[in-house]
N, C-alpha and C positions, 0 to 999 in steps of 0.2 A: 450078495449088497446083504444088507442088515433086515432082518425079517423080528416083527413084535415080539414080545415073547408076553404074558400073562397080563402085565402087570402094564403095559404100553398099548393092551385091549382094554384095561378099566377104565385108564387112563384118559383117553381120550374120550371114547364112553361116555362115563361121568363128563368131563369137561364140557361133551357136544348137548347132554342133555342139564346142562344146567345154561348152558348161553340160550337153550331154545326155551326158557324160562321166564332167562331175559329180556328175549325180545319179545316172548309175549306181551311180554308187562311195559314195557314201552312200547307195543304198539295198544298196550290196552288203556294208557296216557298214566299210569301207575311209578311210571318213569322218566320224570323229563329229560330231554338230551342231553343236561351235564352231567346226570344223572347217570346215565346210559354211556357215554361220549369212555370214557375210562373201560365200563366193561369189555364192551364192542375192541377198541383198541388193543386188547392182552388174546382175538378172536380174528387179531388180522381186519377185520372190518373199520375202511373207511367212509366217511360221505366226501364225499369231492363233488365238484360243478355242480354235474347235471345227473351222476346215479350213483349210490353205496356201493363200493369199491371192495369184494374180497382181493386178498393175498394170503396165498396159499403155499404154503410151504415146502421145498425140494431140497431139504438138509445137502448140506456141499455136493446140491449139482445132479446127485445118482438120482435117477430110478425107473426103470423097465415100460417094460412095454403095454400091461394091464394099466399102468398107472397112468400113461399118455392117452391109453383110448377114454379112460374113463375122467382124462381133462377133455376132452375133444367132445364128450355126455355131453357134462359141464355146462359147455358154452354151446351149447346148442339144445341142452335146455331149460335154463337158467339166462344166456348172457345174449351177444350176440354174434352168437359162430365160427370165435375167435377167442384167442389167449393173448396173456404179453409177458411176454421174460422177461424177467430183470437183470440188474445188476448184482441182484444177491444174490444170482442162481433162482431167483421162485417163479410165479404166473401169478400176472393180476390177473380178475376177471376182472372189465369197466361197470360191468351194465348191471349187475345185482338189485335187486329188490331187497325187502329184508327179509321179507316174513317170511322170500325163499331161503333166505341161511343157512338156516337149523338145517334143515333135509339138504342143499350141500353140503355139508359138517360133511356128515349122516354116510354123503354118498363117496368122500373123499377118506373116511372113516374103514369103508366094504374093499379099502386098496391100497390103505397103513400108511392114510397120507392126509396130514392135518393143517390149520391155519393161523393154528399157539407161536403167540410171539411174536409172529413178524411183519409186527405194530408195536409200537409205545414204548417207552420209557423200560427197557427192559434186554438182557440181554439176545440179541433179534437169530436169524438164522445164519450159521454158525456153517464156512465160507471155504472153500479145498482151489487145488489147483484140478480143470475140468479134465485136465490128463492123467491123472492120478489109478494107479494101478495098470498105466498101459503105457508113460512118457517111459522112454530111453534113457533118462538120464537121474532116474530116480532112486533117490536113496532106500526109503521104503514107502507102501499108499500114503500117504496119509488119513483118507477117510476113516479109516482108523482110529485113529485119537477128535478128525472132529465129532467121529458118534461117542466116544468118551465126554468129549465135554461137552456134546446135544444136550448125553441123559442132565450131566452135574447141572447144565445151564439147566435145566428146563422145569419153568417153579419153585425154581429157586430163593425158599419164603425171606430170605436177605435179600433179592434180588431184582423183586417186581417192582422195585421204585424209586428208581436210579433217577438220576439228575438230565439223564436225560437218554440215547438210546445206543446203546454197546457194539459195533460190530467185531468176529471176531474171524482173520484168516489164517487156511494154515496148509502150508506147499509140504512136502518130501523129496524135492528137486533141486539140482546148483540152478536153472533157472527159472527166477521170477514171475510165475503163469497165473497166480492168487492177487495180485500185488499187495506184498505184506507189508508194505509202510505206505499205506493209505486207511489203515484200520483200528483202528483202538490197539488193538494189539494184535500184531500178526507171530505169526510161531511160524518158523522156519525149522524142520527137520534135520540136525545133525550130525555128522560119530567125530568125536574123539577119546582117542585113548583106545580104539575098537568100543565104545560103549557111545548109545543112538541117545543123542539130548534136545532140548530146541535152544534154537537161540532167542529167547521174549526182544522183540519190538513195542512199542509203545507211545497214545500220542499221536497219530497217523488221522488223514481223516479231509478230507476237499470240502467240501459246498464254501457260505461268501469267506474261510477262510482256511485255506488251503493248508497242510504242511505235511510234514513229510516224516513219519516216524523216526522212535532211537531209537537204538536197542540201549535194553532197562540191566539183562542177561546175557552173555554172548551161549553163558549155554547153562541150564535146568535140567539133569536130567527124569527119564520118565517117569520115575516112581518120585521126583517133584515137579509136578508138571499143576495137577488139578490144585493140591494147595496155595504151589505159588499163582495161579490164573486168580485163588481165590484172595487172595489175601491181596493180589494188585485191586480189582476191585473192592474191596472192601476201604481200601485205605484212598478211592478215588468215588465213591458211595461218601464218603464223611466232606474229603475237604472239597466235593461240585459244588458249584455256585448254581443256587437253583432260582438264584435273586436276579435273574435271563436267559432265556434259553440260549440264546444266541454267543455267552458261556459258559456254560455247561456242560460241554462234552471234557471227555478228558484231555482233550490236545489243549485249552486252553487251562483247562487245570496242573497240566504242566510246563506248560509256557511262564507262568503266574508262580509257584512254588518251585521249576528247577527241578533235573532231572537226578540231582544227587540225592534233595533232600526226600523227593517220592521216591529213590530208591531205598532210602536208606528205612523210614513211615514201610516200608514195602517189607526190608528186611525182620522186621519191629511186627511184626506179626505176620510172616511168617513162621520165626522161632515161636511163637505164641497158639499156632493151631495147624502148628504140620505134625504133633505126638495124636491129635484127635485124627488126622486119616491114619489106619492099621490097616493097610494095605488091601482095603475091598475092592480101589476102584483099582488097584492090580486085579484081580477075579475078576470082574467085569470085560477090563481092556484082554484077556485071552481069551475072553467065555467072543467077546467083540471081533479081534482076532480072525476070530473060524469060521465068518462070514463072508470077510474078505478074498479070499483064496482066488487066483488065479486063478482062469478057466482052462481044460484043458488045450492046445492047440495043435491045428493038424495042419501037418503037411498039402499044398496041391504043383501042381502045374503054377508056372505063370506064364507059360505059353500067348496065354490070348493075353491076358494082361498087355503082355508085350507090342506083340499084335494090336490092338489096340491105340495103346499108346503113342508107338510110332508111326503110324494112321490115321489119326483121327486131331488133327492139332486143338477142335474143341474138348476132348477131354484132357491134353497132354496139358491143356492149359490149368484145364480145374485138377489134375494131379499135381501139379506144381504150384497152388496156389492154396491148394484145401487139406493138404495131405502133410501131416507129419508124421516121423520115425517111431515107428512103436519100436519097446522094447526085444520082443519079437522079428529078424524080420524079414522074415516073408506075410507079413499080418501091417497096416494101415489102423491110422488113426484119421479118420473121417469129417473133417467139421464140417460139416449142414447152416452155408451163409443164409441164417434170416435177413437179409438188405439188399434184396431186390432192389438194380437201380426204380427209385423213384418210389418204393413204399414205405410201410412205417416200418425202422429195426425195433428189430424182436418182438411184433405180431408174425403167428402159426396161423392157418383159418383148422375146424374140424378136422376138413377131410383131408392134408394137410399132415396133423398132430395121429393123423389116425396112419395113414399110410409112412410112414415116418414107425410109426411103433410097430406096423407088418417092420416092414426092413431090420431094427430092431431085431424081430425073433428070431427069421433068417441070417439075415449078416454078419449077428455081432452081438453076440450070447444073452442077447434079453439085457443089455442094456444101453441105457442111453444117462449124455450127458449134456448138462447144463453150464455154460460158462457165461463168466464175469461181464465178455460182449456182446448179448445178448445174442448169442448164437449156441445151438443142437449139435454135440458133438456125438459120433460112432465109436466106441472104441475101441474094437478090434474086432479088424474088417477083412478078411481075410486077401490079399494085393489080388487073386482071379476072381476076388468076387468085386469088385473096386467098377469095374465097367458095368453090369447089372446097377447096382447101387447107385451110378451120374446118372446112369437112364430114368432108372422110378424117378429119380430126382427132379430130373428135366422136367419128365409128364408133369411134375407137380409147378412146375416155377418156380426150382430149387436148387436149380444149381449153379447159382452165381458161381462165378468165381475170383471171392474179390478177397477172404482173409486177408484179414495185415494190412492191406491196404488203404485209400482214402473214401471208401463207401463204405472201408465197414465199423460204424462209426456209432458210437454206443450214445442211445437219446433214452432222457426221460418223457414221462404224456406228455409237462410241460403246459400250459394255458389249455390243451387241447381236452385236460383232464384235470388237472389238479389244481386246488382250491387255494395253495399254497402257490402255486409259482409265480411268476411273474416273466415269462416270456414263450409265446412258440419253438418248441426247441425241434416239434415232427418237422416242419414243414421248413426249417432253413436244415436240418440232416436230410430229406427228403430234394430241394435242390442244390444241393453239394454234390450227393451222388447223383444227379442228373448230370451236371453242366461236367464233370468230369469225363460222365461216359460217354457224352455228345465227343467233348475236343478227345478219347482212344489217350486218356494221357495218364491212366490211374498206375498202370503197367510197367509204362517210363520210370514215373516218379517214385513206386517198387514201395513195398512195408515202411512203415509205418514206428 
């Protein structure tokens, strides 16, 4: 996975120091809440119903055991002992105190994490297929390109005050596990005449006006992708409405102006700015690629796995539901459900986070993924080790075999926390899950 270079360390350290001073000025009264609001949003800090909420970026959902342990420490030291994993592959701490936030950000920086651009009208955390680098149907690991887009979009001077938030998702597989048609920009890596490129989809989104994204370009070569993305966001930055936040997203801009007109304007902008991209982005891309080399997979005897699978119906049910085919036949992708029946979807306690970190370190080449479905993924587990992983998860209440079933519910915090919510979503999700669990029907209903 990607490791910070000197620039990354210096940038995050500088931003944290800057925000520490801004927090001090807010606490002293030198800044009003109206003055402080855009500053805190740039650093992932919301003022919710009961407390401040800090949203921490997990770029394209990838993290290691040290980062997961640090999140657990933060949950214990500065929150209420748990975190909430989100649909943008981030984690939220819902009970932070304003005076503690600068120390939390410094603790995140110790393990190469931050909260920059996890809120505000800017380009948010870039998401990707949570099975990236492991999926059997993958053309290429999309995290390489997600990291390039993350670096390009972070603190981009033109895109810090967009009409509204902007979300990008990338997939490199045939099956869309990144929901690219429900993003402002969705990117699908494809191959055309033996050349890698991307299909570009724009104008998707959910919310109060859900829309399916439209294809604006069937194929953009990889060395053109950044200038083309910049062209699209630049056009929307000019066209997007700022008089009504409910009509400011790019999906409304596309709807009002038409995909053909928007495409024409984007092409004009692309022709203008493409000469300024002289290959430096491709040099960076080459350096990023080196950070995403696949692990050295090993062979193991599978007799223990086979015997357990045949002899233990609970283990077999978990494998059948929570395990996905890996590109290496002897390995598996194991999804840890954060949807135990009756629990809050996406929540994990600090103790659970620490145990998951241990399992990742021992059994998954020190890699974890957060899915947009609010579950945790161990991407590279040898099948011979699945019984040990299952037993460890069962001991901490995380061996629920319900991935893709009716109780695997995506739920925002709703009115239990959020000042913008209009309903309590958590109890609804809990009631649906417990109802179908009591009826023992979810496996009969099957994947949704």
